[in-house]
N, C-alpha and C positions, 0 to 999 in steps of 0.2 A: 231114505229118511229114517230117523230114529224112532218114529211113531207111525201110526196107521199102517201096520204090517200087511193088511189085506186090502190096501187101497187099490182101486182100479188104475190109478196113476202109476203104480209099481209093476203092472203087468205088461209084458211085451205084446206087440201086435201079434195076434194069433197066426199060425201057419197051417193052412193057408188062410188069408183074411176072408171074411164074409162081408161083401160090399153092401152098404145100406141100400134099401129099396128106393130111398129118396135121393140117392147120390146125384143122378143126372139133374134133377130139379134144383137141388141145393147149389150145384156148380153153376147152373144157368143163372140162378138168382145172384150168386156171388159175382159173376162176370157182368151181368146186366147192371148191377149197382155200382160197378167200378170199384169194388171193395176188396179185390185181391191185392193186399198190400204187405206181402211178406218182406219187401225189400228194405225196410228200415226197422231198427230197434230203438225205442225211445228209453232213455235212462235218466233217473233223477240225479240232479247235481246240486240242488239247494243254492243256486247262485242269485236268487232274488229274495227280497224280504218276505214275500208271501208266495212261494212257489206253487204252481199248479201241479201238486204232487199226484202222480198217476200210479204210484206204487203202494203196496200194503206194508205198513210197519208190523213186525212180528216180535214179540217180547217173551222171554222165558222168565217167569216169576214164581215165587213160592212164599209160603206163609211165614217162613223164618226171618226173612230180611226185607219184606215189602209191606206197604200200608194196605190194610183191609178197607175196602169200600163196597157198598151195596149197589147193585145195578137197578136202575129204574128206567123202564121203557115208556116212551110217550106215544108210540104208534101201534096200531093193530091192523091185521089184514084178514079179511073174510070172517071177522068176529073171533079170530083165534088170538088168545093172549100171548104176549111175548114169553117164551118158555124159560128165560133166565131172569124174569122179574123177581127182585128181592134177593137174588143169590149174591154171595160174597166172592169177590175176586181180589187179588193182591196186585198192586201196582207200585211203581217207583215214581216219585214226583217229577223226575227228569224225563220220563217217557211221554211221548206226544202221539196223538192219533194223526192219521193222514190229514194234511192241510186242506186238500180239495181234490175233486175228481176231474176227469177229462171234461173239457169245455167249460172249466171254471165252476162246476157244481161243487157244493160242499158235502162230499160223501163222508168224510171223516171216519173211514174204516180203520180198524186195527184188530190184531189178534193177540190175545193174552194166553200163553201156554202155561199150564200148571202141571209140571211133570210129576210132582208128588201126588196131587189129586187125580191125575190121569185124564185131564180134559184140555181141549182148546176152546176158549171162549172167543166168539167173534162178534163185533159190534159195528153198527152203521149209524151215522148221524150223531157221533159222540159230541157231547158238550163238555168242553174243557175250560178250566180245571174242575175237579169234583167240588161239590158244595156240601159242607156239613156231613162228610162221610158218604155222600151219595154220588155215584157216577151215572149221569143221565145220558141216554142214547135213544135214538128213534126206534131201533129194533136190534135184535141179536139172537144168539143161540149158542149151544155148546155141543161138542161131540167127543166121544171117547178116543183117546190116543191109541188104545190097544186094538181098535177095530178098523173099519174101512174108511173112517172120516165122515160117514153119512149116518151114523148111529147116534141117537140122542136119547139117553135113558130117562130124561125128565119129561118126555112127551110121548104119549101113547095113543094119540088121536088119529093116527094114519100117517101116510107118507108126505102129506102136504107140507109139514113143518118139522121134518125129521133130522135136519142137519145143522151145520154151523151157519145159520141163516143170515149172514151179513150181506151177501149178494143174492140175486134172484135165484140162482141155481142151488143154493144151499151147500156150496163147496167150501171147505175150510180155506181161509185166506193163505195159510202157509203152504198149501198144496199146489205144486206145479209152478211155483215162482222160480225165475232164473236167479241163481245166486252167483255172485262174482267168483267166489272160491271154487264152486263146482265147474263153472265155465272155464276158468283158467286151468284147472286140473285136467279137464278134457282136452284143452288145447295142447297141453304138454304130452298127454298120453296118446293123442290121436283117436280118442274115443268119442263118447256121447255123454250127455247129461244123465243123471241116475234115475230119472223119472219122466213121465209125460209132462209136457208143458201145459199151462193154462192160458187162455186168451179170451178177450172179449171181441165181439164182432159188431161192426157198425150197425147192423139191423138184423135181429133174429126173428124166428117165427113166434107165433102166439101160444105155443105149447112148449113142453120140455120132454126130455127122454132121460132114462137112466144113463149115468149115475146121478144126474140132477134129480133130487127127490121131489121137486114141485110138480107132481104129475098133473095137477089141475091147471097148469098153464105157466108160461114164462112172462117176462115183461117186454117181450119183443113187439115190434110194430109192423113187420113185413110178412104178410102171408106168403107161404111157399119158401121162405128162407130157412137156413139151417137152424136147428133148435138148440136151446141151451141144454148142455149135456152131450151134444154131438161130438163124436170122436173122429178127428181128422188125422190122416197120415199121408206120407208120400209113397206112392207105389213104385219104389225103387230101392236098391240095396246100397250098403256102404261102398261097395266097389264102384258103383256108378257115381256116387257122390265124390269119391276120392279122385276119379278120373277127370272130374271137372277142373281140378287144380285151383280151387277157390281159396280165398283167405282162410286161415285156420279157424277163426271165430265163426265164419259163415258155414264152414264144413261141419263144425261141431253141432250147430243148430239143425242143419239138414240131416245129419246122421241121427240125431235124436228123433226127428220127425219121420224117418224112413221105416220101412217094414221090418228091418232088423232090430228095431228098438221100440219106442213107445208112442210116437205121435203126439197129439195135443187135444185137449178137451176145451170146448166152448163153455165158459162159466158165467158169462154175463153179456148183456146187450149194451152197445154204445149209444143207443137211442136214435140210430139212423144217420149219425154223422160220421164223417171220415175222422181218423184212419179206420180202415176196415179191420184187419187182423192186428190186434194189439196184444203182444205177449206181456204177461205179468212178470214183473221183476221185483227183487227185494228192494226195500226202501232204505235210503241212507239215513232216514229218521232213526232207524234201529241203532245205528252206530253213533249218530249225533247225540243221542240221549246219554251216552257214556263218554262224550268228549272225543270220540274217534273220528278220523277223517273219512270221507265218503270213499268206499272202495271203487265206485264207478269212476271217480275223478283220479284217484291215486294209482289204480291198478288196471281197470278195464280200458279206459280211454288211451293210456300210453300203449297198451298192447294193440289196440285197434289201429292207432297211428303207426306203430311199428310194422303192422301188416299192410300198410298202405290204404287203409279204409279212411275216407274223409270224415270229419266230425263237424256238424253244424250246430251252433248254439242258438238258443232263444232265451236271452237273459231275462225277458219279461216274465217267463213262467218257470225259470229254474230247472230246465232240462235240456239235454242234448239229444240229437238224433244221429245214429250211425248207419249210413247206407251200407247194405250188406253185399252189394255186387252179385245178387242172385240172378242168373239168366232167366229171361222171361219164359223160356221153355219149361221151367220147373212147375209152372202153373198147371201144365197138362198132367202132372203126376198126382195132384191133390185128389184124394179119395176119402170118402167117409165110411166108417164101419157101421 
């Protein structure tokens, strides 16, 4: 990533790994809930008038060419004020927030990256369009691009509210998302994605762990389940993944998760509903704002079909699912740091 140089998402799995003391319990909870669902990746394709957008739009903006608006937050948690209340961000009128979240909820997330100012601003529950120069959202935060992604210079009240707080874990929305460009480059090189992945899990525990800065608790609902901030990896090596002779896209994802690379961080709870492990991907809203076609439709899906991976569509919510042909035995390699 061109920002967050000290991000935990950029650090390879340690050698040797130190297995989390809760590993057995978390795996037991995952299997009991029937939520080990690595077998499908869901991608946005905007095929419906109001798609159930599960991806996070991320925009690069600056003061020279975009419209200035002030942020107004309508929600508060634990009596703590929204730390970006009244701050100015720059947007383009063509840019749109996330249309809706998993299961039809109106999350309306988005990330606004200000490279000149050195911040990522993340918002949740965005009301669109802005009114009278005010961009209203339920909640939000910002973090410095030059740090680890969990540093918020505008808040000094402790770790509870210290990150880009659009999701419960306080993880920047740009961090850990699967980008089509990176995925296809890794397919060509036979390598892995350049950072750890981020995912939401169907039901997380009621606390959190670093790097998720909300140490006072998460928004999970399942006691004993993995926490927001949990770092998952596959206890196997590239050579073992390659020996499986899986489709190239599948191999890229498994190599990224294995202990030769980065693994994945749990950044949010799915509220107890399936699917279980849902990897975060880049939104085609980011491209649609500029009149560009969806790279998922024009690049990723043709590559998946070329590799023999079937594609199933759900036109009602504007997304496709790609079954990844991962052997069930891979589940036995899942481990938590």
